[in-house]
N, C-alpha and C positions, 0 to 999 in steps of 0.2 A: 918481940919475936917476929921477923917477919914471914909469912906463910907463903907457901912456895903454890902456886896454879891459881892465883890472883893478880891482877894489876889492882897497884895502887892509887886512888883518885881523891886528892884534896880538893878543895873548894878554891885554894889558890889558883891551879891550873887553867882555872875561866877566868878570875878577875880583870878586868880593862884596866884599873888601876896600877897592875902591875906590871914590870918589864919581864921581856924574856928572862933577863940576866936574875929576877928577882922571883921569879918562879910560875910567869905564866907558859903553858903549854900549847896554846891555841893560837891562831892567827888573832889580830885584833879585831878583825871583822864580825870573828861570831865570840867574844869576849864580851861578859857582862858587867855593871856597874857593881852586883852584889850579888854573891852566891852563896848559899847554904848548903848543909848535908840534905836537907828536905829536898830541894830543887834537884839535886843530884839522883836522890832516890826516885823522884817521879818520871823524870827522862828515863832512869835506866828502866823502871817498869814499863814504861810505855814502849822501850825498846825491845822490851823481853828478855832482858838479861837477869842472870841469877848472879844474887850480891851478897854482901852481910855490909854491915853499918857498926862503926866504931864511933861511937858520938864523945870519948872522952880524949882520942887520937888529936894530934895538932901537927900541922905542916913542921918537919923538925927546922928548916932557915926561918920560919917565922912563928916560933911556938906560941907567942903571944896574940897571934891574928884569929880568924874564925875556927872554932874548934870542929872536928869530925873529921872521918875519914870513910870512904865509900871503898870496899874488896870487891872487886869485880872479876867474876870467874874468867881465867883466859880462855880462847878459842883458838883452834890454829887459823881459822880464816880472817881473824881480826887482830893486826896490830894494835899496840896500845894508842899509837899516833891516828889512826883512823878511827878509834874507838873514843878518843877524846873530841876529837872534831863531830863525831856523830851525837855525842852526848850535849855538845855546846850546842849545836843545829838544833834539837829538841827541846833545850832549854828556851833558847833563845824563843821558838815556835810558842813555847808555853806562857811565855812571860809576855810576848806581843798579841800571842790570842785572847788571851783571856783579861791581863792586864794586871794580873796577878803572878806571882811566883810558885804559888801552890796549884795553878791550873785549875780551881773550882770554879 
């Protein structure tokens, strides 16, 4: 059941191997080869966002793929497209800066 007041963010939105038609929601230049929920959570935390994690949820269009879903609380000043670009930019920075997807 969908929860109102949250943006649904799946790892599939950020995967470079996907086309826009198959679920990627950001520009190819911001996409990453592999994304998991932990990376999205780390980026959301660094951006100061309120979120919930659903580890067993899967992207409906590819239910066999990477599990997980991050529900990010909606704010009036940040539409979903901008939110996804900010998350992608932060994740890309975390991966390149540290050489690790966890940012440690």
